[in-house]
C-alpha positions in Angstrom: 14.6 6.2 29.5 17.1 3.9 28.2 17.1 2.0 31.1 13.6 1.2 31.1 13.6 0.2 27.6 16.5 -1.8 28.1 13.8 -3.7 31.1 10.8 -3.8 28.7 13.5 -5.7 25.9 14.7 -8.1 27.7 11.8 -9.1 29.4 10.6 -9.5 25.9 13.3 -11.2 24.6 13.0 -14.1 28.2 9.9 -14.8 28.0 10.3 -14.8 23.5 12.7 -17.4 25.0 10.6 -19.8 26.3 9.5 -23.4 25.0 6.5 -25.8 24.9 6.4 -29.1 23.8 2.5 -30.1 23.5 1.1 -31.0 20.5 0.9 -28.3 18.0 -3.0 -30.1 17.5 -3.7 -29.1 20.8 -2.4 -25.9 21.2 -2.7 -22.2 19.0 0.3 -20.5 17.8 0.3 -17.1 18.7 2.3 -14.9 15.8 2.6 -11.1 17.7 4.0 -9.1 14.8 5.5 -5.1 15.2 8.0 -3.1 14.2 10.6 -3.4 16.3 11.5 -3.7 20.0 13.9 -0.8 20.3 10.8 1.3 20.6 9.0 1.6 23.6 5.2 1.7 22.7 6.2 -1.2 20.5 7.7 -3.1 23.0 4.6 -2.3 25.0 2.1 -4.3 22.4 5.0 -6.7 22.2 4.4 -7.4 26.2 0.9 -6.9 25.6 0.4 -9.2 23.4 2.6 -12.1 25.4 0.9 -10.9 28.7 -2.1 -12.5 26.6 -0.6 -15.6 25.7 0.7 -16.4 29.4 -2.5 -16.2 30.3 -3.6 -18.9 28.2 -2.6 -22.8 28.0 -3.4 -23.5 24.8 -1.8 -20.6 23.2 2.2 -20.3 22.3 3.3 -17.6 21.0 6.5 -15.7 19.0 7.3 -12.2 18.4 7.9 -10.9 14.9 9.8 -7.9 14.2 9.6 -6.3 10.9 11.4 -3.5 11.4 8.6 -1.8 9.4 9.2 -3.4 6.6 6.2 -4.4 4.3 8.1 -7.6 2.6 9.4 -8.8 5.7 6.3 -8.9 7.3 4.3 -10.7 4.7 7.3 -13.6 5.1 7.2 -13.9 8.5 3.6 -14.6 8.5 4.2 -17.3 5.2 6.6 -18.6 7.4 4.7 -18.6 11.1 2.1 -20.4 8.5 4.3 -23.1 7.2 5.7 -24.1 10.3 1.7 -23.9 12.1 -0.8 -24.3 9.2 -4.0 -23.0 9.9 -3.4 -23.3 13.8 -1.4 -19.6 13.7 -3.0 -16.8 14.2 -2.3 -13.2 14.3 -1.9 -9.6 15.8 0.1 -7.2 14.0 0.6 -3.2 14.2 1.5 -3.1 10.3 4.6 -2.0 8.6 2.3 0.2 6.6 -1.6 1.0 5.7 -1.5 -0.9 2.3 0.2 -3.9 4.0 -2.8 -4.5 5.6 -4.7 -5.6 2.5 -1.3 -8.6 1.3 -1.6 -9.0 5.2 -5.3 -10.2 5.2 -4.9 -11.6 1.8 -2.3 -13.7 2.8 -4.2 -15.4 6.3 -7.3 -15.6 4.2 -5.5 -18.0 1.8 -4.2 -20.4 5.0 -7.4 -19.7 7.1 -6.3 -17.9 9.6 -7.1 -15.2 11.6 -5.9 -12.0 11.9 -6.0 -8.9 14.0 -5.2 -5.8 12.5 -4.0 -2.6 14.8 -3.8 1.5 14.1 -3.8 0.6 10.0 -5.8 -0.3 7.6 -6.2 0.3 3.6 -9.2 1.6 1.8 -12.1 -0.5 1.5 -10.9 -3.4 3.0 -13.6 -4.4 5.3 -13.2 -6.8 8.4 -16.5 -7.9 7.7 -15.8 -9.0 3.8 -13.3 -11.2 5.1 -13.0 -14.6 7.0 -10.0 -14.4 8.4 -10.0 -10.7 9.7 -11.4 -10.4 12.5 -11.2 -7.1 14.4 -9.6 -3.7 13.5 -8.1 -2.1 16.8 -6.9 1.3 17.1 -7.2 4.1 20.1 -10.0 6.8 19.2 -7.3 9.3 17.8 -10.5 11.8 18.0 -11.3 11.8 21.7 -7.3 11.7 21.8 -7.0 15.5 20.4 -10.4 16.5 21.9 -9.5 15.3 25.6 -5.6 16.4 25.5 -7.5 20.3 23.9 -10.2 20.6 26.4 -7.3 19.5 29.7 -5.5 22.1 27.6 -8.3 24.9 28.1 -9.5 24.5 30.8 -6.1 24.9 32.6 -5.9 28.4 30.9 -9.1 29.3 32.2 -10.8 28.7 29.2 -9.3 31.8 27.5 -5.7 32.7 25.5 -4.2 32.1 23.1 -2.6 28.8 21.4 -0.6 27.5 19.3 -0.5 23.8 17.6 1.6 21.3 16.5 0.6 19.0 13.8 1.7 15.9 13.1 2.2 13.8 9.4 0.6 15.1 6.9 -1.6 12.6 4.8 -2.0 10.1 8.3 -5.0 9.4 9.9 -3.7 10.2 13.5 -2.5 13.2 12.7 -5.1 14.2 10.8 -8.1 12.7 13.3 -6.3 14.7 16.2 -6.2 17.9 14.7 -9.8 17.2 13.8 -10.9 16.9 17.6 -8.8 19.9 19.1 -10.1 21.8 16.5 -13.9 20.2 17.9 -12.6 21.4 21.3 -11.7 24.7 20.0 -15.5 25.5 18.8 -16.5 24.8 22.0 -13.9 27.2 23.5 -14.8 31.1 22.2 -12.5 32.7 24.4 -9.1 30.6 23.1 -7.2 32.2 20.1 -5.5 30.0 17.4 -2.9 31.7 16.5 -0.8 29.6 14.3 -1.2 25.1 13.3 2.7 24.2 11.5 3.0 20.9 10.6 5.8 19.2 12.5 5.5 16.0 10.7 5.8 14.1 14.7 9.9 15.3 14.5 10.9 17.0 17.9 13.5 18.6 15.6 11.4 21.1 13.9 8.9 20.9 16.9 11.4 23.2 18.7 12.3 25.3 15.6 8.7 25.8 15.3 8.1 26.8 19.3 11.1 28.9 18.6 9.7 30.7 16.0 6.5 31.4 17.5 8.0 32.4 20.7 9.4 35.4 18.9 7.0 36.5 16.6 4.7 36.5 19.6 5.2 37.8 23.4 1.4 36.4 24.6 1.2 32.4 23.5 -0.9 30.9 26.6 -0.1 27.2 25.5 0.6 24.7 22.8 -1.1 21.8 21.6 1.0 19.0 20.0 -0.6 15.8 18.5 2.3 13.8 19.9 4.6 13.7 22.4 8.0 14.2 20.7 6.8 17.4 19.2 5.4 18.1 22.6 9.3 17.6 24.4 10.1 19.9 21.0 8.3 22.6 22.8 9.2 22.1 26.2 13.5 22.6 24.9 12.6 25.4 22.9 10.5 27.0 26.3 12.8 26.1 28.7 15.8 28.0 26.4 13.5 31.1 27.1 13.1 30.2 30.8 9.2 29.8 29.8 8.3 26.3 30.7 4.9 25.6 33.4 4.3 28.9 32.2 3.3 28.2 28.3 1.2 25.2 28.7 2.3 22.0 27.0 0.1 19.3 26.0 0.5 15.4 24.2 -0.2 12.4 23.1 0.8 8.4 23.3 2.4 8.1 27.1 6.3 7.5 26.0 7.8 7.8 29.6 9.4 11.5 29.1 6.2 12.9 28.6 5.4 11.1 32.1 8.7 13.0 33.5 7.9 15.8 31.8 4.3 16.3 33.5 5.5 15.2 37.2 8.4 18.4 36.2 5.7 20.6 35.8 6.4 21.6 32.0 4.1 18.7 30.1 0.6 19.9 31.2 -1.2 16.0 30.0 -1.0 13.4 27.3 -2.9 10.3 26.2 -1.7 6.6 27.0 -2.9 4.7 24.3 -1.8 1.7 26.2 0.0 -0.9 23.8 -0.7 -3.6 26.5 -4.2 -3.4 26.1 -4.1 -2.7 22.5 -2.2 -5.8 21.6 -3.6 -8.4 24.3 -7.0 -7.6 23.5 -6.2 -8.2 19.7 -4.8 -11.7 20.5 -7.3 -12.2 22.6 -9.9 -10.8 19.8 -7.7 -13.3 17.3 -8.4 -16.7 19.4 -11.7 -16.5 20.1 -12.3 -16.0 16.4 -10.1 -19.3 15.8 -12.4 -20.7 18.7 -15.4 -20.1 16.8 -16.6 -16.4 17.9 -17.8 -14.3 15.6 -18.0 -10.4 16.2 -21.2 -7.9 14.4 -19.1 -4.9 15.0 -15.6 -5.4 14.0 -13.7 -2.0 14.1 -13.5 -0.9 17.5 -11.7 2.2 19.3 -9.8 1.2 22.4 -9.5 2.7 25.6 -6.6 5.1 26.0 -6.0 6.9 29.3 -5.7 11.2 30.0 -2.7 11.3 31.7 -2.2 13.9 34.2 -0.6 15.9 37.2 -3.1 14.1 39.3 -2.4 10.1 38.4 0.9 10.3 36.5 2.6 8.3 39.2 -0.7 6.0 39.2 0.0 5.2 35.7 3.7 5.6 35.1 3.7 2.8 37.9 1.8 1.1 35.8 2.5 1.1 32.1 6.1 2.4 33.0 7.7 1.1 35.1 5.5 -2.0 35.4 3.0 -3.7 33.4 -1.0 -4.3 34.0 -3.1 -6.7 34.4 -6.3 -7.3 32.3 -8.8 -9.9 31.9 -8.1 -10.8 28.9 -11.5 -12.7 28.6 -13.8 -9.4 29.4 -13.5 -8.7 25.5 -15.5 -5.6 25.9 -13.3 -3.7 28.6 -11.1 -2.4 26.0 -13.8 -1.4 23.9 -15.0 2.9 23.7 -16.9 2.2 20.4 -17.4 -0.5 17.9 -18.9 -0.4 14.4 -19.7 -2.6 11.7 -18.1 -0.6 8.8 -15.3 2.0 8.9 -17.7 3.9 7.2 -19.9 3.7 9.8 -17.0 4.7 12.2 -16.3 7.4 10.1 -19.4 9.2 10.3 -19.9 9.5 14.1 
């Protein structure tokens, strides 16, 4: 995995170093904000923004790593605006939920367009701001539902399952678990034995799984809200020589999950696809800067269910290489869209 990350990071660094001599008045300057480049998903996001920028003759870009720091993120945006004025556009995976409001306010004051990924502050609606173009995120409820349903089908529609929850208070954790419960309600032959909050931690997931194995000798599957916790469960199962016998699923589509699926240790995962997410996010900001408007700016994006049937295909696309998208075809990335977050929550 380190080798894969190194390749992606080098690509980002090389592409980021490109220089352009065109007049700023004739160019749009794209700021691609990510937490860091030492995480494979965030590196995917950065490369998605770069792929979009390289598809346009009138777009320059810069990758801005924020280290997950709210103040660093805001300062990077201010500095970028100071350099490029109202020809600056942004796509950001924000440092925090709360900081999304600050990002929008700074862009609004400067007259710059911004697309926000994943996080959004409470009551911060894109339709109420000129600068806030769209909000993009995968559908976590659908992800939790699809991984659970795939797991339950593999179980033959009956048996006992345990669940690993993410961090309490986070939307992704709550929504993925809600999707799991929705699928569970459709399979009366499957019983939930226990749920534990493992806070996205591989070590905590491993410990909980070891406890389950000691307390129950008839568990058939473990549903996990992300790949990291799923890998912790698999570690525990390997120690007990039950990997592949007790089914495990994850979510996010990290490289180790593809390897676990190929090895028969994991049933499925969801590839949230940073290339698509940030690449299309950049395209929305660019189209808005050129005058486009969007009536439904709260957008749930495509994610891919990865199983043993398609793991080689998607590993080649997302891990060993990079996908190709027509970023002008904005509808391609959309699973569902809404006028407001309130509408999305009513679905």
